[in-house]
VOGU-3710 file (C-alpha; in Angstrom, 3 decimals, decimal comma):
1> mpafarsyrf> 23,264/46,103/8,244  21,534/47,385/5,057  22,532/50,557/3,308  18,881/51,467/3,055  16,378/51,163/5,903  13,436/53,515/5,629  12,881/53,715/9,360  16,338/54,959/10,376  18,602/55,471/7,311  18,250/59,111/6,282
11> tdavvrkpag> 20,012/61,752/4,136  18,004/64,863/5,067  15,968/66,434/7,855  13,622/69,374/8,042  13,568/71,365/11,307  11,915/74,625/12,331  13,532/77,040/14,700  11,563/77,769/17,900  9,462/80,891/17,993  9,531/83,303/20,895
21> svteglravd> 5,859/82,360/21,396  6,955/78,803/22,355  6,315/79,818/25,953  2,593/79,551/25,092  2,939/76,005/23,691  0,496/73,277/24,574  1,164/71,127/27,603  -1,040/68,416/29,126  0,842/68,652/32,409  2,082/72,147/33,301
31> igapdpdald> 5,567/71,879/34,827  6,388/75,447/33,887  6,941/77,414/30,714  10,102/76,701/28,707  12,958/79,216/28,701  13,172/80,343/25,013  16,950/80,914/25,153  17,563/77,513/26,727  15,280/75,867/24,199  17,164/77,563/21,399
41> geharyisal> 20,293/75,946/22,794  18,711/72,506/22,972  17,493/72,897/19,418  20,963/73,929/18,183  22,504/70,867/19,844  19,850/68,709/18,168  20,659/70,124/14,735  24,342/69,564/15,285  23,682/65,910/16,222  21,658/65,358/13,064
51> eaaglsvhal> 24,448/66,833/10,977  27,072/64,776/12,758  25,011/61,663/11,938  25,323/62,593/8,222  22,116/64,501/7,513  21,652/67,663/5,484  19,441/69,802/7,674  16,898/72,198/6,178  16,117/74,796/8,887  12,836/76,701/8,457
61> ppledfpdsv> 12,238/80,096/10,088  10,203/80,364/13,283  6,412/80,889/13,144  5,327/83,245/15,878  1,661/82,564/15,246  2,161/78,886/16,073  3,873/78,302/19,427  4,268/74,519/18,874  5,591/74,789/15,303  9,090/73,739/16,400
71> fvedpvlclg> 7,653/70,213/16,584  7,563/69,658/12,813  6,905/65,918/13,107  3,237/66,371/14,027  1,902/68,009/10,766  3,785/65,784/8,322  4,710/62,131/7,761  7,588/61,157/5,440  6,869/57,906/3,585  9,797/57,426/1,212
81> dcavllrpga> 9,441/60,041/-1,500  5,933/60,966/-0,300  5,179/63,830/2,152  1,856/63,150/3,808  0,263/66,360/5,121  -1,458/65,382/8,352  -4,202/67,032/10,304  -3,090/67,662/13,908  -5,618/66,971/16,610  -5,085/70,238/18,498
91> psrlgevaai> -7,044/73,132/16,858  -4,244/75,612/17,519  -1,895/73,530/15,314  -4,030/73,052/12,185  -2,460/76,100/10,488  0,990/74,523/10,719  0,160/72,223/7,825  -0,349/75,034/5,261  2,684/76,853/6,653  5,070/73,934/6,062
101> epalkplfsd> 3,679/72,699/2,754  5,665/75,096/0,471  8,977/74,001/1,998  8,151/70,301/1,307  7,174/70,632/-2,367  10,798/70,752/-3,707  11,936/67,968/-1,391  9,349/65,290/-2,217  8,079/64,056/-5,574  4,884/62,583/-4,128
111> haridapgfv> 2,293/64,275/-1,872  -0,841/63,211/-0,024  -3,023/64,610/2,744  -5,410/63,774/5,513  -8,768/65,535/5,053  -11,457/66,646/7,507  -12,969/65,295/9,648  -10,022/62,972/10,329  -7,161/63,867/12,669  -3,618/62,427/12,753
121> dggdlllter> -0,588/63,673/14,722  2,838/62,556/13,506  3,821/61,722/17,092  1,368/58,797/16,935  3,042/57,211/13,910  5,827/54,620/14,149  7,329/53,596/10,814  9,208/50,293/11,033  10,699/48,172/8,287  7,540/46,031/8,315
131> elviglsrrt> 4,673/48,450/8,693  3,290/51,766/9,730  1,877/51,572/13,268  -0,833/54,207/13,958  -1,578/54,966/17,587  -5,121/56,052/18,355  -4,893/58,835/20,960  -6,278/62,174/22,055  -4,783/63,640/18,841  -5,253/60,754/16,285
141> dvegarqlae> -8,723/59,347/15,596  -10,146/56,358/13,683  -11,089/58,403/10,609  -7,655/59,904/10,328  -6,068/56,475/10,798  -8,351/55,027/8,089  -7,317/57,671/5,567  -3,642/57,284/6,393  -3,869/53,499/5,996  -5,304/54,006/2,511
151> iaaardlsar> -2,447/56,372/1,640  0,080/53,823/2,893  -1,523/50,938/1,055  -1,447/52,875/-2,224  2,392/52,986/-1,702  2,709/49,283/-0,893  2,947/49,755/2,899  0,703/48,004/5,393  -0,686/50,004/8,288  -1,998/48,870/11,679
161> qvaapaevlh> -3,962/50,664/14,308  -3,140/50,281/18,007  -4,212/52,062/21,154  -1,655/54,509/22,420  -0,912/54,043/26,125  -3,372/55,989/28,239  -0,639/57,662/30,242  1,112/59,299/27,259  0,110/61,947/24,738  1,464/60,130/21,700
171> lksacavlde> 2,424/56,592/20,765  6,058/57,507/20,157  6,311/58,943/23,649  6,592/55,274/24,608  8,561/53,691/21,735  11,248/54,094/19,113  12,820/52,086/16,263  16,295/50,823/16,908  16,799/48,565/13,848  14,894/46,235/11,519
181> etllvtkala> 13,714/43,960/14,314  14,237/45,936/17,509  12,212/48,589/19,297  12,897/50,616/22,465  9,700/50,599/24,535  8,297/51,327/27,944  7,345/48,406/30,176  3,599/49,176/29,808  3,793/49,145/26,022  5,890/45,940/26,011
191> esgvfagyrc> 3,337/44,220/28,210  0,409/45,392/26,045  1,413/42,989/23,347  1,014/45,505/20,471  4,588/44,818/19,345  4,481/41,027/19,511  6,982/39,686/16,991  9,462/42,487/17,489  12,494/42,329/19,745  11,716/44,837/22,496
201> lvvpagedya> 14,320/46,509/24,700  12,428/47,820/27,759  13,563/51,076/29,313  14,457/50,696/32,994  12,015/51,758/35,698  11,847/55,529/36,149  13,260/56,293/32,695  10,137/56,035/30,524  10,799/59,394/28,906  13,902/57,892/27,299
211> anavrvndvv> 11,708/55,704/25,090  11,320/58,650/22,736  14,708/58,074/21,202  15,667/58,549/17,513  17,802/56,164/15,480  19,623/58,225/12,843  21,936/56,201/10,635  24,611/54,784/12,911  23,609/56,541/16,136  20,751/56,573/18,600
221> llseghprta> 19,853/60,031/19,900  18,757/59,719/23,529  17,501/62,230/26,071  20,073/63,121/28,692  19,580/62,025/32,257  18,781/58,373/31,592  21,964/56,555/32,416  20,533/53,065/32,714  18,873/53,275/29,304  22,099/54,569/27,801
231> emlaqadyqv> 24,041/51,710/29,351  21,485/49,131/28,112  21,736/50,469/24,570  25,527/50,555/24,702  25,645/46,951/25,860  23,396/46,007/22,931  26,036/47,635/20,613  24,167/50,813/19,776  26,120/54,059/19,610  24,347/56,554/21,878
241> valptvevrk> 24,395/60,368/21,641  22,754/61,988/24,653  21,050/65,361/24,155  19,458/67,868/26,556  15,663/68,002/26,557  14,849/69,865/29,759  12,935/72,644/27,982  11,440/70,430/25,291  9,961/68,156/27,931  7,993/71,054/29,406
251> ldaglscmsl> 5,938/71,015/26,173  5,014/67,312/26,262  7,613/66,738/23,543  10,812/64,772/22,883  13,536/64,156/20,416  11,521/62,684/17,590  9,159/65,669/17,516  11,750/68,182/16,336  12,560/66,863/12,875  11,194/65,283/9,730
261> rfar> 13,757/62,707/8,673  13,853/61,262/5,175  16,100/59,821/2,475  16,601/61,285/-1,017
//
């Protein structure tokens, strides 16, 4: 296994602590407001898991004006030493980009951005060892994808647009990188053919939420409560760390949303 793999070998992560206003966060399906104290606990466990996997974690202070700002993946994409400032598709989240930009300047030597009128959410972007896959969704449009593909091409990375599954908010709600050739995917995404040429491990029926896993160095972070997915990954020789996501899930989010992971 290589010492460097841009899609899952990392040295650092940026996170943002949840704001008290997180109870007002966006949710496509309302299954109740998150409990701020419980969400703080889930977030602390998440940080501990990143540190245990070998990452230096840069924790930013909460932003009360932006209830969804704990999900730092959506306003930024890390492409090697380049921080791409995105343009989230939800109007209430546009201000998060300017808020996080100062923290990124000392961490990245290269910077780029998506300009109006394009929209791109980080949750729709899957970076593999071969390419950047851009999911067109309710939060990522064709113009944003076009701009991002140009940014990637200027850094010798090919980009490809696909349709995010209709039943999910973001592309990465239904898939995750496991290694150079392998993805964890939902059955619907596997059957769509968008990842032809990859080895796809399909999450068992009833455990689709587990597809939003995160490979971090030698471990796979997985949402708790998905025993068959955990067993499948263990049998495929992946080291699984299960983390609680009860409160995070109430905000249409998952494990990948809560950090920007990169290598320095």
